[in-house]
N, C-alpha and C positions, 0 to 999 in steps of 0.2 A: 525536684521535677519527675515526673512520672515521664516525659517523654527525653528525656537528657539523655541515655544513652541508646534512644530508638534512632536517633541519625546515624548513629555508628556501623547500625546492623544496613548489611546490603537488603533492600525491598525488591521481591520478583514478583511480577506483574503474573506471571503461569503459574507461580505457585499459589499466589493469593487469589486468583480464580478459581481455581482447584478446590481450595481448602476452603472456600465461601460459597461454591457451587452456584457461582454468578458468571453473566457471560460480559462480554466489551460490547458497548454500541460501537454500531457500524461506522468505520472510518468517512464512509459517505455521508455522512449526518452531518459532517463538520465542514462545511463550504467553505467557509472561510479557510480552513486551513488548506482544502484542496487548491485554493486561488493563491494561496500563497507560496506551493511548490510549483506553480506553473513560472517556465523562464523565456514566455514571449513567441516561443515556437510553436507551431501546433504540426501535426502530424499530416499529411498533404503536401504541404508550402515545398516550394523548389527554390533551390540554388542552386548557383555553378561551383563546382568543385574541382580541385585538381585531380588531375589521371593520376592514379600510385606508378601504375609502371612508367607515365612523364610527365616529370613535374611541370613541364613545359608547356602542358595541354590542360585542356579544362573540357568538364561534361557535364552536364545538366544531372540533379541529382534531387529524388525526395525524400523528404522527415518522413519515416516509418513510424517513431517513436522518440520522447525526448526523457531524459533522466538529468535532471542538474543543469550543469554546463556541457552535456553530452547528447548529442543526437545519431541516433541509426538512421544512418543513409544508405538506399538504393539508389543505382544510376539507372536513370531511365533507357529504358529499352530491353529489362529482365525480366518485365513482367511481374508475374508473379513469384517468381523464384527466389527464393529467401536465402540461399544459398552464399548469393553476392553481397548479402547485408555485411555494413561494415559500420563502428563507432567513430566517431568523430568528436575531438575535443575542442569546442570553439573558441577555446584561447587559443591555441598552437596551431589548426588545422587551416590550411588555405582554401577559407568559404566565403564566398561574395553573392550577394543578390544578381538574382534574373536582369541581365543587361549588363552587367559589368566587362565581360572580356569584349563587347562588342567599343563600350566607351575609352576603354584602355589598349585597346589593339592586342589584346591575347586572341589565342585559336581556343576555338571551341570544336573538339575531335572526339570520335567516336572509341571509347576504349575495344582494346582487342578484343576481348571476351565475347561482345558481342556486336562485331562489324560485321557479320553474315547475317547478322537478323534487319541489320539499316542500311540498306541500298543506298538511301537517297537521304541525307541527312538535312541538308534544307526542312525537305518538306516533313521529316519526319518531326524537327522541331517546330514547326509552325502550327502541326497538330498537337504536339505536349503542351507546348504551352499555351495554346489558344484559352483564354479565361483563367489561366493557372495564378496561383496565389504565390506571389515572392515572398521570402524571409524577410523580415523586416533589415533594412540596410543597417539602423542603427544601434540593432545588436550584434552585428558582425562587423562594423568599424567603428575605429575612435574608442572614447575612455571606457563607451558601455558594456565596449566589445566579452561576451560572453559570460555577463554577470546577472543575475535575474533580481526582479524585483527586489529581493530583501537585503542582497548585497548593495543595493546603492543607498541602504539608509545606514550608514557605519556612523559610530557615536562620533559625536561633535556637528552632525548634520543639523540645519534647522526646520521647523514647521511651523506654522501658526496653529493654537488650539482656541477654540470655541470655550465661553466661559460656560458649563452647562449649571452654575449654580447660582448664578443670577441674573445677569442681564445678557441682551444678544452684542457680546464684546469676544474680541480676540486678541493673544496676547504670541509672544515669540516663544519657544520652547527648542529647545536642545534636545537631541537624544544623546543620553547617559549611557544605555546597553539595548541590543537588540536580541532578544531570543526568540530565533524563530519566528518575527514580523510581531510579537509582543514587546512594546518600547515604554522603557523607562525613561520621562519626560520630564527635563527639569525647566521652570522659567527662567528666562534670559534675564542676567540681573542677580539669580540668585545662585553664583557658580560655589559659592561657598560652603550653602545650605541644601540638605535634602530633606527638610520640613514638609515640603508641598511638592514632594516628588510625584508624579501619577502615570498609572501605569495603562497604556491604552494599543490595543491590537491597531495596525497601523491603517487598515481597513475603515477604523471608525469613522461615522459621517462627519463628526465634529473635530476631523484631522484636516490638514491643508497643507498645500504648498506656502511657502513665502510669499505675501501679495493677494494671498487672496479676499482678505478683510477689506484691501484697497480696492480690487475688482469690483466688490459688491457693494459697496457703500458701506460699511461696518467698520466700528471704532477702533482703532486697535490700542491700546490701553493695557497695563497690567490690572489682574483683578483685583478688588477690593478687599482681599486677605493679605494681599501684599504691599497695597500702594503706599502704603504709610513707610514702610521699610528704607525709601528710599527718597528724594526729590523729586519735582518734577523734572528740574534742569537733568538730573539724573538720569531719570528713564528717555527723558530726549537723547542723550546723547550715547546710549544703550541702542536707541532706534538706529540714531546716524551711522554705527557700527556696526549694525546688522546690514544695514544697506550697502556699506562699502565691500564688507565678506558675504555678498549675497551670492557671487558666481561658486567661489568655491567651495561654499556651505550648504548650496541649496539641494534639492530632490527635484530630479527630475518630473513634470507633470504628471507622464505617461504613465507613473507608479499610479495614480490614484484614477486611471481609467476603469478599473473593476469595481470601486466603490461602489455601493448602493445609491440609488438615485431616488432625493427625497421630492416626492410630489405636493402637490398641494391640498391643505386642508380647509376642513368650512367650520372648523371652532368658533363660538364667540365670548369673549369676556363674561365672565360670570356662570357659565354652564356646568355643569356639575359631571362628575363620574366618578369611577372607581379606579385606585392608581395604585404600585407599589414604588413606596419609596428606593428610588437606585441605589442610596447610599445606606440604606439597611433595608435588603429586598425582604423581608421576613413575613412581612405580613400585608394584607391588601386593605384600603382603608379609603373612605370618601375622599374626594378632592376637588379642587375649585380651577378652571380654567380664569387665570387672574390677572395676565394681558395676551395681546395679540400686536406679534411685529410686524407679520407680513404674510404671505402667501403661503410663507415656506414653516415659520416658525412661531410658537406660543409658549407661554411659561406656566406651569401648572405649580398651583401650590397644596401640599397636602394641609388637609382641614387640622384646624385644633382652636376647641372651643374655651381652653382655661384666658381668664383671666389675665393671668400675667406674664402670658405670651402674647408678644404682638403679632409675633406670623410666626407661619407654620414653614417646614424645609420647603425650598422652592428649585424647580428645576428647570430647563429650556425644553423642551419637545419639538419634534417633527410630527408628520403623518405616519413613518413608518417606528417610530419609537416603541420599544418593548414596555409593557407593564399599564399600561391604559386602558380600559375597559368599560364599556357601557354600563349604568345605572341596573342594578340587579345581576351582573355576570355571576357574579360567587353564588347569588341564591338558586342560580339558574345550570350550574352546575354543584352545587351539594358542598360548597364553601363556606369557610365563615368570615362574616367581614369583620372587621374588627373597629368599632365606634370612635370617632375623632377623640383624641383627649379633651375630657372637659365634659365629652356628652353622659347625661344623666341616666342612667338604668347602662345594663347590659345587652337588651331587646331593643337592638335598633331599626328601625322600621323607615325608608327608603322615603314614602307617602309621606308621611307625620317630617321628616328631615327637610324636604323639598319647600313645604308649605312653613314649616319654621323659618326658613333661611330665603325663602320669597325667591325661589332659584325654579331654572329649569334645567331637566337633564340633558346632556349632548345625545343628539338621535343617534340611533344605530350605523344610519348614515356616512356619519364620521369617522367611523373606525373601519379599518383594511379586514378582506374577511383574512382569516387565519388558518394558515396551510394544516393538514392533516399529513401529508405524505413524507415523514420525517425519520422514520426506521427508528425512534425510538422505544424503549419498553421499559414496564414497572422493573428493578430489579438490575439493569442493565449498570455498569461499570464506567466510568469515565473520571478524566481528570478535571480540576474547575477550582478557578480566582476565589480565594475568601474575600469577600467583599469587607468583612471589618479590616482586612490586613491584607492589602493585594499584591503583596510580596511573596504571599504563600499561596502556592498551586497544592491543591488538596487531592485526595481520592474523595469521590462521590459516587453514591449510591442514588438513581430514579427510585425514588419512593412513591411517587403520583404522577400521574400525567392528564392536563385538561386541556382540550384545544391543542395549540401549540407551545403549552407553557410544562415546566418542568419542575417538581419540587427534588431539591436533591439534599442530600445528609453528608453533612463534609466528615472527614475522617479524617482524625491526627492534628486537627489544627491546635497551636499553641493553646489558644483558648476557646473553650467548647462554642458552636455557635447554632442558632435554630437552624431549621431549614429553610433552604434560601430558593426564591421563586426565580426561575430565570428563562427567559423566551429559548424555544430548539434553536434558535439562529444567532444566541448569544456568541460573541468574539473572546466572552471570558471563561468557555468550556472547551476543552479538546479531548482528542481520542487516547484509549489508553496506548502509554508508550512516549506521548508526544513530549513529558519531560526529556526523557532518557535521551530521546532524539536528541535535542536540542541543549545538553547538556545542563539541565536546570533541575533543580535539586527537587523534590518531589514531596511532600510531608508525606511521610509512610503512616499507618494506624498506630494503633499506640502499642498493642500486641504486636510486634511486625513479627512477618511471617518472611522468614531468612531463606536463602537456599538449604535445601534439604536435600539429602541423598536418595537420587532416582533409581530405581533399575531398567537401563537401559540396554539394548544390545550392544556388544561390543565384540566387534570385528577384530578377531586375530590377524597380524599379519600375512601369516601364511595363508589366509582365506579371502584378501583381497584381491579383486580383480586387477584396477587400475588404481595405482596411487593418486593421492590426491596432490595437483597442481601448486604451486604457491599464491595465494591472493595480491593483487597491485597492492602497494601503500598508495600511490600517487598515479597521476596521471602528468606526463614531462615529456612535452617534444616528440611524441609519438602520435600514430593515427592506429586505432584499434580497432582487432578485431570484433565481430560482435560476440566474441566467447570469453573477451577480458572482462576482468572486473569493472565495475562503477562504484567509485568511490569520490565523494565531493567533499571536502574538507576534512577529510580523516573520517565519514560517516558514510556508512550504506545506504543506499536510495534506493526503494524498489518502485519501480514504475508502475503504471495504472494495469491493471490485469483488466482484462475487456471480456465479457461474456459473448460469443458470438451466435445469435440463437438461431441465426437459419442453418449450421453447421450440423452434422447428421449427431444424434446425441447417444445413440449405440443403445446396447442392448439392457444395462442397468438404469441408465439414468431415465426419467421420466420427462417427454419433451414438454409434456403442458407444463411442467413446474420449474424447467430451464427457463420459458417465457417468461415465467414472472422474477426472475432473477434481476438483479439491479445491471445495468449498461456496463458498470466495471466498478472494482473497490480498490483502494489504493490512489495519489502513491503514500509510501510511507515505510516505518520496520518489515523487512524482509519478511521476517518470522511472523510477525502480526498480521502483516494483510496477506500471505500465504496461508495462515491458520485459518481466518474470516474466509478464503476462496472456497478453503477444502471444504467446511462445516456446510458451506451454502450447498455445494455438492454434495455432500452426504445427505442434508435434509431434500436434495431434489430427486432423490432414487428412489424406486418401486421398492426396494427391501435397504434401507438406510444400512442395515448388521451388514448385506454383504458388500457394500459398496466400500464399509471402514475394513473388512475383512482384506479388500483388494488392496486398499491403501497403504494398509500395515506395513510397517518395518520389520524384514527380513533379514535376521540377523548372519544371513548367509552372504548377503549382498556389503557392497563398499560401502565405507561408513563417510558421507560425503559432506553431511549438513547438521542437523538440529532435530531431537528426537523432540516431539507435541503429543500433550495425550489428548485426541481426541474423541468426541463421542457420539451414540446415533442410538435413538428409539425407534424401535419396533414392535409391535402388538404387545403395547403394554410393557415392554424390557429393556431396560438401557446396557448400552453395548459400550466399550472403550477398548483404545487401542493404542500402543505408539505410532505414531506415522514420521515418517523423517520429513522434513522441509529444509532447504536449504538457505543460507543466513546471507549471502551476494546476491546484488545484483544482476552478476555477469552469469549466474547459475538458474536465472528467473525462467528464461525463454526454454531451456531445456528441460527445465524441472517442469514447470505444465506439459510442455509436448509430451513427455516420456508417461504422467499422468495420464494425458490423453489415450495415452496406448495401453497402459492397463485398465482402461476405464472402458478401452474397445471404440472408442467414438473417435471422431477427427479428431487430427494432433491439433487444428485450428478452432478447438469450442471454445478454450478462455487460453488467456497468455497475452501478451504485452502488446500484441499487433491486434489489430480493429480490423474484419473482414467489413469491406465494405459495399461490394457487388458480389463478385464469384470467389467462392472459396479455393485456393492454390491447390485442394488437394482432388477438387472435385467431386466433393462429397453428395452433392445432393443427387447423384444419378446412381447412387449406389441403394440398395435395400439391405436390412437389417442381415439377414442371411446372409447376404453377398459380401457384404462389408466385413463380418466375423471371420466367415470364411479365407477370405483372401488377406484379410489386416488384421485379424487376431491375433490377441498374445500366445505366444509357444506353452505349450503345456510341458515340453519337455522337461527334465530334470536336468541340470547341469553338468556337463563333464568336469570331469575331476573333485566333486563332494562325495565326502565322506557319506554313509551310510546312516540311517538311526535320526530319531525325530527328536524335537525339540521346541519349546515354544518361546518365544522373546516375548512374551506378553505381562504386564506387571503384575506382581502377587497382588492379590487383596488385600495388603496390610493395614491395621486399622490404625488412623495415626495418632499420634498424640494428645493428651490432652482436649479429644476432641468432646465439644458440649453438643453440638445439634445431633441427632440422630442422621445418621448415615442410610441415604436408598440406595437399595438394592442394585448392583451392578452386574452386570454376565459380562464378563470379559472374551473380544471374539480370538477364538482361536483361528490361526492359518493353517491350514491344511496341508502337508508337504509332501511331496513326491519322493519318498523314501523308498530304498528297494527291499525294506523291513516291515514295513507296515502301513497300512492305511488312513489311519487317524492318531496322532501323535499326543491327542490329549492325556496327558498324565493320568495315569489311574487313580480314581476317586477324587479327581481334581473337582470339590465346589462350582468351582467357576465353569466346569465343563459341562454340567447336569443341565440338557436342556437349551444351550446356548446359543444353538443356531436350530434348533425347531423348524423355523421359516424356512431354512434352505433345503429344499429339498433333496430326495434321494439323486436326483438326475444332475445334481451341484456337484457328489462325491465327485473327485479324482483318486482314480487308481494310481498304484504305485509303478512302476517301470525299470525292470535292470539296465545298467551300464549297457550292455549288449543290445539291446531292444531299443533303447532310446538311438544307439549309433544307429541302427539298421533303420529305422523309422526315420532319421534324417536322413539317411540317402536315400529312402524311398520317394520321400514328400519333404522337398524344400519348400518353405515359405518364406516370404521376407516379413521381418521385422520395424523396416525403418521407412518413413513416408516421404523419403528424400527424395525417389525417383519417380517417374511423373505417371509410371504404367500401373494400370487400374486391372489388372488381372495378373493371377499367378503364370510364371515360365513353363510353359510346356518344357516336356522332356529332350526335343530336338535342341531347345538354346540353351542346355545345361552342356555342357563339353567338356569331360574330364580325363585325359590322361593318365593311364596308368602306368606311374611313376615306380621305378626300380625299389626293390626294398631298401630302406635307411638305416644305416649301421652307426649309429652314436658311439663317440670315444669316451662319454663323461655324461652322467647322470644329469636329467634336466633338471632335476628339481634343487639342483647346486650352480644353474645355472647363473651369469650375473647378468645386469642389461646388455654388456660390450658383447658377452656371449650370444644371446637372443640377437644383437643386430648382427653380428658376424654371422649367425647360421643364415637370417633374412637376405642377405647381402649374395649368400651363395646360389639363391632360387632366383624363377623369375619373379618376385614380388619384392625384390630390391629397392623401389622406389619408397615402398611401404616402410622402410627403416627406418627413418624419419620418425614418424609415428611416436614406432615404439621406444625410441631412444628420449622424445619429448614427454612420454606418458610415463617413462620411467617401469616397462616391464619385464620382470624378468624372468628368468624359468618357470616357478610356482605360478605366476600370473599367468605365463603362455599356455600353460597344461590346462587352465579354467575358461578359456578362452573358447566361445562358442560363436557359430553366425548369426543368432541376434545380437550378444555382442559385442561383435565386432561390427556390427551393422551401424549399433546403436551409437555407442561408444566412439567410433572411429569415424563416423559421417563416410561409411565407403559405399559406393553401389552394388550392387547384387552380385553382377561378376564381380569384379576385383574382388568383394569380401568371400564369394566362393572359391576363389583360387587361393587366396590364403588361408583359408580354415582346410585347405586341403592339404597342405605342406603341415600347419598346426596338428591336423591328424595323423601324419608319417610319425610325426613325432612324437604323440601321444602313442600310436602303434608300437612304436621302438620302446620307448620308456618301459609300456607295459611286458614286453616281448625281454627286455635285457635287464630292467631295476626293477619291475615291482616286486618279486621274492624277496 
């Protein structure tokens, strides 16, 4: 078997996309997956939360963002101040709906941090709670607390499934497996057999809670295919057992509130149409409305003219069913219409066929209008269910698009299948990475792309600025800060990333193109979501290659994430560079903010928080010149960096066994501010020739010596952090720095341990900051590399304390140069 060894090899989507030159279908195009990740809470909802400093009192908080069973909250009264945000685990935190304190005689009291902002508590509460939406009580209390909809569909849960092949009946099914909302279902009464198992997404219109059939007047009996396997008495006994156990195995009705609403159709019996057989969605053929059950459901039969065939394939439809089209739809879109089996000849003509059958075509008004805003394009990659073997989820390539339908070529299936025809709203297609996220086996291509050795920037320990923190493995009985890891059931979940179109877009990004970006991307796998966000930003730039250069990984920076190869096209040339993205949700907000700072745009331009009315950075009042002058990137070279240039970009290495011709790519060279050279592109580098022609001479960055750099920082201090509310640079009179006496060191700072650094800080007037250095594990080597921007950015310090701290760091550096540098 050619595929026998493939499954043992680790498939890597990133490598595969790189190797094929393809792109992944956008996450936002899979609305059913997006819905499955919601937990019932939404930004803007309010609830009553225990105050951290006094667990006997509570205060009103607003949900800022959600991620699985975690909520990012902000106490009301902090306004747009993000620094007070904190994560709460719904399962363990003391959270309640609005009104709970009054009902249970608990105390609502303003937290100390905002006491001076709220002189009249009663008036404030009346104002903020007027028209407010409370978080749902059933999600905060009782058995369903902290569980998202998917958690409620556990193996053993029971549902009712309509029979889509025969008549309008339903029967009880038991959930055997739940894979990210995709359910493996077994008919009740067939516990020992998987022959008739079915896979359906939990939002499928034909799947209902127990009791649906009786409520809507439909018969509850097993399908004909299994009815003969047991006696009528046995089936009745099974029904009796189900009713007795209904309470413990039922699924809450709230689970189905997001299901598509079935509209009223206008089909009549005998009408002809074009259809795709859902059991074999490979061709479009003539079909007939065989039976109309009511104003919502009707049965369609695929036409079959063979004398020996009594009937064709049948399936129940509704107004929103995919795969049914008006007569001549195929001709209109240049597609082949397969004649029904038994039709004489291959040249099918609808006019002659309707005349021979004595039938009428279903009018266009019977069919709903098709959506065109879906985001799919030809050659995009995704993951799709194999219709022949629903156990398989395969890599799929979009080979063709017509209206809101995709033609997919599946790769890696055990048995080759033709191109499948699916709706863009199908619940059998998933974004890249869905199987990996949900722990399900994705069928790799027959020639598997395994993890290859990549050339990446490796940061040596002595060049790290701040050491990485250990990521959480779970969330147990503790309230989380907004910087803590978000881990749900062992999986990392990236929240939605919002594009806040009203925010200042900076000098690199085109405001018009930013406005055309989707409202949000995700949620999902952190690396995939952030890679998609960065790609959208690059494409929205005036000069995509310049933005790619700004984003590319700097070998001198601390390595905290995962290297991804991103591409840009500009003036007919292709560029690529390695960009660092974070892997875990706890780092997403900070990553987005820092990326915005790199691009000199508003720190809220994109990120996990939506800007509803007014941006907390007040960016709307700033012009591009003022914004860049006051809050632009530091151009200074970091202190402590050794001179000399290098390039961290991937070498243009040919990949082995490459059959297709490789497009010519230019590699973006990030110009470094070294003391020895202006341009660090290696001499004779083929990638370097003409690679940045579009970046004019004014974009060149001159190098500075260490002394010049230090003098410059003393002459002109610019803030690198957006955490304070100042929208103007500090004036010289605001910065007072006393000249301390010369520092005499007893030992070389390069050899200082973390404890030595902490001991030094405790001997200064910055002693309260020593705890940060201990937590961040900053030793002597790291201390010598700290600069004002780094201190503000990584330690979240305001300008005053940061300047005071850097003053002491400079004293250590000066003593180091004088005593130990030689």
